[in-house]
C-alpha positions as CSV (number, residue, x, y, z in Angstrom):
1,P,0.1,0.0,0.1
2,E,1.2,3.6,-0.7
3,D,0.8,4.5,3.1
4,T,3.4,1.7,4.2
5,Y,6.6,2.7,5.9
6,V,10.0,1.1,6.8
7,S,12.1,1.2,9.7
8,L,15.8,-0.2,9.7
9,D,16.4,0.9,13.3
10,H,13.7,0.9,16.0
11,T,15.8,3.1,18.1
12,V,15.9,5.9,15.5
13,P,12.4,7.8,14.9
14,Q,13.3,7.8,11.4
15,I,10.8,6.0,8.8
16,T,11.0,5.9,5.1
17,P,7.8,5.4,2.6
18,L,8.1,2.2,1.0
19,P,8.5,3.6,-2.5
20,D,11.4,5.5,-1.3
21,T,13.2,2.5,0.1
22,D,15.9,0.3,-1.4
23,L,14.3,-3.1,-0.7
24,E,17.3,-5.1,-1.9
25,K,19.8,-3.1,0.2
26,A,17.4,-3.1,3.3
27,L,16.8,-7.1,3.0
28,T,20.3,-7.7,2.4
29,R,21.4,-5.9,5.6
30,F,18.5,-7.6,7.5
31,R,19.7,-10.8,6.4
32,D,23.5,-10.2,7.0
33,V,23.8,-8.0,10.0
34,K,23.4,-10.0,13.2
35,K,21.3,-7.1,14.9
36,G,19.8,-5.9,11.7
37,E,16.2,-5.0,11.6
38,F,13.4,-4.7,9.1
39,E,10.2,-3.2,10.3
40,I,7.3,-2.5,8.0
41,G,4.1,-1.4,8.5
42,R,1.3,1.4,8.2
43,I,0.5,4.0,10.7
44,I,-2.8,4.4,11.9
45,P,-3.2,8.1,13.6
46,K,-4.5,8.3,17.1
47,D,-7.5,10.2,15.9
48,S,-8.4,7.8,12.8
49,D,-12.0,6.8,12.4
50,L,-10.8,3.2,12.6
51,W,-10.2,3.2,16.2
52,Q,-14.1,3.8,16.6
53,N,-14.9,0.7,14.6
54,P,-13.1,-2.4,15.7
55,E,-14.4,-4.5,12.7
56,K,-13.0,-2.0,10.4
57,A,-9.6,-1.7,12.2
58,R,-9.5,-5.3,12.4
59,A,-10.1,-5.6,8.5
60,Y,-7.5,-3.1,7.9
61,M,-5.0,-4.6,10.0
62,L,-5.7,-8.0,8.3
63,A,-5.3,-6.7,4.8
64,T,-2.1,-4.9,6.0
65,Y,-0.7,-8.3,7.2
66,Q,-1.8,-10.1,3.8
67,Q,-0.3,-7.3,1.7
68,L,3.1,-7.1,3.6
69,L,3.4,-10.9,4.3
70,P,5.4,-11.7,0.8
71,L,8.1,-9.2,1.7
72,Y,8.8,-10.9,4.9
73,Q,8.7,-14.5,3.1
74,L,11.4,-12.8,0.5
75,A,13.5,-11.5,3.5
76,V,13.8,-15.0,5.2
77,A,14.1,-16.8,1.9
78,Q,17.2,-14.8,0.8
């Protein structure tokens, strides 16, 4: 999804939009660096209407998981 972000270090507040991320480089680092990280996801703002509707929030989160799962599978396959 367009609103997907990547973080390579949870201790740094920097996140990068997925389209601006060099996925090959990020996944290679995740694979080769002992403490390498690869976090990917979507951000739901605190004031989002999704939080008012648990079913919509659940569907949104499940759709996100299904869309991002291939990237994690790629990461562990390399």
